[in-house]
C-alpha positions in Angstrom: -8.7 -7.4 -66.9 -8.0 -7.6 -63.1 -8.1 -3.8 -62.7 -11.5 -3.6 -64.5 -12.9 -6.2 -62.1 -11.6 -4.3 -59.1 -13.1 -1.1 -60.4 -16.4 -2.8 -61.0 -16.4 -4.4 -57.5 -15.5 -1.1 -55.9 -18.3 0.6 -57.8 -20.8 -2.0 -56.7 -19.7 -1.7 -53.0 -20.2 2.1 -53.2 -23.7 1.5 -54.3 -24.4 -1.1 -51.6 -22.9 0.9 -48.6 -25.5 3.4 -47.6 -24.3 7.0 -47.8 -26.3 7.8 -44.7 -24.1 5.7 -42.4 -22.3 7.7 -39.7 -18.9 7.0 -41.3 -19.9 9.1 -44.3 -21.9 11.8 -42.4 -20.6 14.5 -40.2 -22.9 16.1 -37.6 -23.6 19.8 -37.9 -23.0 21.5 -34.6 -25.4 24.3 -35.4 -29.0 24.1 -36.6 -29.8 25.8 -40.0 -31.5 28.7 -38.1 -28.4 29.2 -35.9 -26.1 29.2 -39.0 -28.4 31.9 -40.5 -28.1 34.0 -37.3 -24.3 33.7 -37.3 -24.3 34.9 -40.9 -26.6 37.8 -40.1 -24.6 39.0 -37.1 -21.4 40.3 -38.6 -20.5 42.4 -35.5 -18.2 40.2 -33.3 -19.9 40.6 -29.9 -23.4 39.9 -31.5 -22.0 36.9 -33.2 -20.5 35.6 -29.9 -24.0 36.1 -28.4 -25.3 33.7 -31.0 -22.7 31.1 -30.2 -23.4 31.5 -26.5 -27.1 31.0 -26.9 -26.6 28.0 -29.2 -24.5 26.4 -26.5 -27.1 27.2 -23.9 -29.8 25.5 -26.0 -27.8 22.3 -26.0 -27.3 22.5 -22.3 -31.1 22.8 -21.9 -31.5 19.5 -23.7 -28.7 17.8 -21.9 -29.9 18.9 -18.4 -33.6 18.4 -19.3 -34.6 22.0 -18.4 -36.3 22.5 -21.7 -39.8 21.8 -20.2 -39.2 24.4 -17.5 -38.4 27.0 -20.1 -41.3 26.1 -22.4 -42.7 29.6 -22.6 -39.3 31.1 -23.6 -38.6 28.2 -26.0 -41.9 28.9 -27.8 -40.9 32.5 -28.1 -37.4 31.6 -29.4 -38.6 28.9 -31.8 -39.4 31.2 -34.6 -36.0 32.8 -34.6 -33.8 29.9 -33.4 -35.8 26.9 -34.6 -36.5 23.7 -32.6 -34.1 22.6 -30.0 -31.2 20.6 -31.4 -31.6 16.8 -31.2 -29.0 14.2 -30.5 -27.5 12.0 -27.8 -26.1 13.7 -24.7 -22.6 13.1 -26.1 -23.4 14.5 -29.5 -24.7 17.6 -27.8 -21.5 17.9 -25.7 -19.5 17.5 -28.9 -21.6 20.3 -30.4 -20.8 22.6 -27.5 -17.1 21.9 -28.0 -17.3 22.8 -31.7 -19.4 25.9 -30.9 -16.7 27.1 -28.5 -14.1 26.3 -31.1 -15.9 28.4 -33.7 -16.3 31.2 -31.3 -12.6 31.2 -30.6 -11.9 31.2 -34.3 -14.1 34.2 -34.9 -12.4 36.2 -32.1 -9.0 35.1 -33.5 -10.0 36.2 -37.0 -11.0 39.7 -35.9 -7.9 39.9 -33.8 -5.7 39.0 -36.7 -7.2 41.8 -38.8 -7.5 44.5 -36.1 -5.8 43.9 -32.7 -7.2 47.1 -31.3 -10.8 46.3 -32.1 -12.7 47.3 -28.9 -15.2 44.5 -29.4 -12.5 41.8 -28.9 -12.3 42.2 -25.1 -16.0 42.6 -24.8 -16.7 39.4 -26.8 -14.0 37.5 -25.0 -15.3 38.5 -21.6 -18.9 37.4 -22.6 -17.6 34.1 -23.9 -15.5 33.5 -20.8 -18.5 34.1 -18.5 -20.6 31.8 -20.5 -17.9 29.2 -20.6 -17.6 29.2 -16.8 -21.4 28.5 -16.6 -21.2 25.8 -19.2 -18.4 24.0 -17.4 -20.3 24.2 -14.1 -23.4 22.7 -15.8 -21.4 19.9 -17.3 -19.9 18.7 -14.0 -22.7 16.2 -13.3 -22.4 14.9 -16.9 -18.7 14.1 -16.4 -19.4 11.3 -13.9 -21.6 9.6 -16.5 -18.9 9.5 -19.2 -18.0 5.9 -19.9 -16.9 5.4 -23.5 -13.8 6.9 -25.2 -16.0 9.1 -27.4 -17.9 10.5 -24.4 -14.6 11.3 -22.6 -13.2 12.8 -25.8 -16.2 15.1 -26.1 -15.7 16.4 -22.6 -12.0 16.8 -23.0 -12.6 18.9 -26.1 -15.0 21.2 -24.2 -12.4 21.4 -21.4 -9.6 22.3 -23.8 -11.6 25.1 -25.5 -12.8 26.3 -22.1 -9.2 26.5 -20.8 -8.1 28.3 -23.9 -10.9 30.9 -23.5 -10.3 31.4 -19.7 -6.6 31.8 -20.2 -7.1 34.3 -23.0 -9.4 36.5 -20.8 -6.7 36.7 -18.1 -4.4 38.4 -20.6 -6.9 41.2 -21.2 -6.3 44.6 -19.5 -8.7 45.4 -16.7 -12.1 46.4 -17.8 -12.6 50.2 -17.6 -15.9 51.4 -16.1 -16.9 54.1 -18.6 -19.4 55.6 -16.2 -16.9 56.0 -13.5 -14.3 57.4 -15.9 -16.8 60.0 -17.1 -17.6 61.1 -13.6 -13.8 61.5 -12.8 -13.4 63.7 -15.9 -16.2 66.1 -14.8 
């Protein structure tokens, strides 16, 4: 009899607790349009471009530069959708998860084909963007007060460090134009 009562009470509590509460809901780090663009771009370097642009869109919101780029945003809105919404710290967390997903994509391609020429190209693009992201987040660091805010920034730092360390392990970039001239 006691177990039936517990089950009934548990069931009633599940009905009372709103499913929309943050404890039950996980924030998506990409907008639906960005997810579609990731799916459409199966070539690694193009997919990394999508991740880079998605992170840059969040930086525009964080830094308040969206108004300055209104003309470009209007042009991008059809393809990329509206700018992502959220608190500054949610957007910083989104950037961390975007960097993580970009790393995962590069690692996946690398595990299947280590000699894929798109890996160094994609990694160099991602590293250049990551350097810019870290530079733009410097003013935000001083404003971090809560543990969640600090954790979001630490996540971005960890992924950025991972990317920047990986790019140092790449062989030097070969200038194809210069190589062609030397052959002739």
